[in-house]
Residue frames relative to the residue before (quaternion, step in Angstrom):
aa qw qx qy qz dx dy dz
X 1.0000 0.0000 0.0000 0.0000 0.00 0.00 0.00
X 0.6332 0.5265 -0.3112 0.4744 3.63 1.11 -0.68
X 0.5608 0.5887 -0.3528 0.4631 3.51 1.24 -0.66
X 0.7113 0.4804 -0.2795 0.4302 3.46 0.67 -1.20
X 0.6253 0.5383 -0.3189 0.4663 3.77 1.10 -0.58
X 0.6570 0.4946 -0.2992 0.4839 3.41 1.10 -0.88
X 0.6297 0.5361 -0.3229 0.4603 3.56 1.12 -0.72
X 0.6410 0.5362 -0.2981 0.4613 3.53 1.11 -0.87
X 0.6411 0.5028 -0.3072 0.4917 3.61 1.02 -0.80
X 0.6439 0.5053 -0.3208 0.4765 3.66 0.91 -0.76
X 0.6389 0.4875 -0.3206 0.5013 3.66 0.88 -0.89
X 0.6478 0.4998 -0.3562 0.4514 3.61 0.78 -0.96
X 0.6430 0.5614 -0.2891 0.4333 3.61 0.95 -0.88
X 0.6668 0.5175 -0.2309 0.4840 3.43 1.13 -1.14
X 0.6347 0.4785 -0.2635 0.5466 3.66 1.13 -0.77
X 0.4952 -0.6411 0.4977 0.3100 3.69 0.87 -0.48
X 0.5201 0.6153 -0.4290 0.4084 3.60 1.25 0.27
X 0.0327 -0.8652 0.4980 0.0487 3.59 0.60 1.18
X 0.5190 0.6038 -0.4717 0.3788 3.79 1.01 -0.28
X 0.6817 0.4976 -0.2975 0.4462 3.56 0.90 -0.95
X 0.5703 0.5978 -0.3361 0.4521 3.51 1.15 -0.89
X 0.7069 0.4984 -0.2626 0.4278 3.51 0.60 -1.30
X 0.7028 0.4615 -0.2677 0.4705 3.64 0.91 -1.18
X 0.6776 0.4613 -0.3533 0.4508 3.82 0.78 -0.61
X 0.5958 0.5305 -0.3432 0.4959 3.60 1.12 -0.83
X 0.6951 0.4761 -0.3057 0.4435 3.63 0.71 -0.85
X 0.6393 0.4810 -0.3281 0.5022 3.61 1.02 -0.71
X 0.6654 0.4881 -0.3318 0.4571 3.64 0.88 -0.61
X 0.7031 0.4177 -0.2694 0.5085 3.62 1.17 -0.45
X 0.3457 0.7488 -0.4574 0.3326 3.62 1.30 0.15
X 0.5694 -0.5975 0.4394 0.3546 3.58 -1.12 0.46
X 0.6029 0.5948 -0.3244 0.4213 3.51 1.02 -0.78
X 0.6959 0.4142 -0.2618 0.5251 3.59 1.03 -0.97
X 0.6360 0.5332 -0.3591 0.4269 3.64 0.92 -0.89
X 0.6482 0.5181 -0.3732 0.4148 3.75 0.95 -0.31
X 0.5243 0.6178 -0.3924 0.4352 3.55 1.29 -0.15
X 0.0352 -0.8778 0.4770 0.0270 3.53 0.74 1.10
X 0.6491 0.4905 -0.3212 0.4846 3.64 1.10 -0.83
X 0.6307 0.5242 -0.3562 0.4479 3.61 0.96 -0.69
X 0.6786 0.4722 -0.3061 0.4721 3.69 0.93 -0.96
X 0.5820 0.6092 -0.3643 0.3967 3.58 1.07 -0.51
X 0.7086 0.4491 -0.2106 0.5018 3.43 1.14 -0.89
X 0.5456 0.6136 -0.4125 0.3946 3.62 1.15 0.06
X 0.4443 -0.7120 0.4574 0.2941 3.62 -0.61 1.08
X 0.6212 -0.6095 0.3658 0.3298 3.47 -1.12 0.64
X 0.5753 0.5742 -0.3748 0.4458 3.49 1.19 -0.71
X 0.6326 0.5222 -0.3033 0.4848 3.71 1.04 -0.78
X 0.5924 0.5199 -0.3365 0.5152 3.71 1.01 -0.77
X 0.7095 0.4591 -0.3232 0.4260 3.63 0.71 -0.86
X 0.6281 0.5473 -0.3236 0.4485 3.43 1.12 -0.73
X 0.6241 0.5926 -0.2606 0.4374 3.38 1.21 -0.63
X 0.6352 0.5281 -0.2270 0.5158 3.26 1.26 -1.05
X 0.6597 0.4761 -0.3232 0.4834 3.60 1.07 -0.67
X 0.5939 0.5175 -0.3438 0.5111 3.58 1.23 -0.52
X 0.6333 0.5259 -0.3379 0.4563 3.59 0.93 -0.69
X 0.6287 0.5184 -0.3596 0.4546 3.62 0.93 -0.58
X 0.6679 0.5043 -0.3316 0.4355 3.54 1.00 -0.80
X 0.7259 0.4177 -0.2533 0.4842 3.65 0.99 -0.86
X 0.5355 0.6729 -0.4086 0.3058 3.54 1.08 -0.07
X 0.4355 -0.7358 0.4586 0.2420 3.57 -0.72 1.03
X 0.3566 0.7021 -0.5469 0.2844 3.66 1.09 0.13
X 0.8656 0.0618 -0.1060 0.4855 3.46 -1.61 0.72
X 0.6852 -0.5089 0.2805 0.4391 3.61 0.76 1.02
X 0.6651 -0.4951 0.3429 0.4415 3.59 0.82 0.65
X 0.0741 0.8674 -0.4868 0.0711 3.62 1.13 0.82
X 0.7140 0.4584 -0.2653 0.4579 3.56 0.72 -1.07
X 0.6430 0.5222 -0.3180 0.4613 3.53 1.04 -0.81
X 0.6941 0.4692 -0.2928 0.4609 3.55 0.84 -0.90
X 0.5940 0.5250 -0.3490 0.4997 3.67 1.16 -0.47
X 0.6584 0.4622 -0.3237 0.4981 3.67 0.89 -0.81
X 0.6537 0.5195 -0.3331 0.4380 3.57 0.89 -0.81
X 0.6859 0.4738 -0.3033 0.4616 3.66 0.99 -0.70
X 0.6511 0.5036 -0.3099 0.4758 3.60 1.17 -0.39
X 0.6204 0.5723 -0.3204 0.4300 3.48 1.20 -0.45
X 0.4405 -0.6988 0.4792 0.2967 3.54 -1.01 1.01
X 0.7796 -0.0231 0.0175 0.6256 3.72 0.70 -0.85
X 0.0596 -0.8208 0.5662 -0.0470 3.46 -1.01 1.01
X 0.3002 -0.6375 0.6728 0.2255 3.45 -1.49 0.27
X 0.2310 -0.8339 0.4702 0.1737 3.62 -0.03 0.90
X 0.5608 -0.5764 0.4520 0.3860 3.53 -1.21 0.37
X 0.4786 -0.7076 0.4345 0.2854 3.71 -0.53 1.18
X 0.6658 0.5148 -0.3401 0.4195 3.66 0.81 -0.92
X 0.6813 0.4875 -0.2804 0.4686 3.58 0.75 -0.82
X 0.6225 0.5463 -0.2999 0.4734 3.48 1.10 -0.87
X 0.6683 0.5014 -0.2739 0.4764 3.60 0.79 -1.03
X 0.6079 0.5530 -0.3361 0.4600 3.54 0.96 -0.96
X 0.7026 0.4734 -0.2652 0.4603 3.64 0.76 -1.13
X 0.5856 0.5228 -0.3630 0.5020 3.65 1.03 -0.78
X 0.7088 0.4739 -0.2910 0.4341 3.67 0.55 -1.07
X 0.6682 0.4780 -0.3176 0.4735 3.63 0.88 -0.74
X 0.6278 0.5318 -0.3321 0.4613 3.54 1.15 -0.61
X 0.6341 0.5304 -0.3232 0.4606 3.53 1.06 -0.65
X 0.6129 0.5304 -0.3221 0.4891 3.47 1.19 -0.98
X 0.6898 0.4985 -0.3259 0.4117 3.61 0.59 -0.91
X 0.5913 0.5896 -0.3033 0.4591 3.51 1.22 -0.83
X 0.6729 0.4974 -0.2572 0.4833 3.52 0.88 -1.15
X 0.6303 0.5390 -0.3197 0.4582 3.57 0.89 -0.99
X 0.7555 0.4387 -0.2244 0.4318 3.50 0.72 -1.20
X 0.5825 0.5626 -0.3517 0.4695 3.58 1.36 -0.55
X 0.6229 0.5498 -0.2963 0.4711 3.62 1.11 -0.92
X 0.7230 0.4625 -0.2911 0.4226 3.61 0.75 -0.98
X 0.5967 0.5785 -0.3664 0.4184 3.73 1.11 -0.28
């Protein structure tokens, strides 16, 4: 079952639907799923490596560097709403700060 969710996250990433990618990877990294030790034991190492690559994309490190790079290289995308809202909010804050300084 975990293999199917990893495949879903990879396909969503390939199609540029990053919102689904983020949500599926977050669910796979949840504590409830992490406790399924016997299930994770049966997951092939190739699938675990694929999940690790997806974790790199959804990682917030360096201001979501890997996600932003993947987003730029995609033709059409459905962006991750969390990052999009953060960018919009910071844009409003910058505008407000610049507006006050004039």
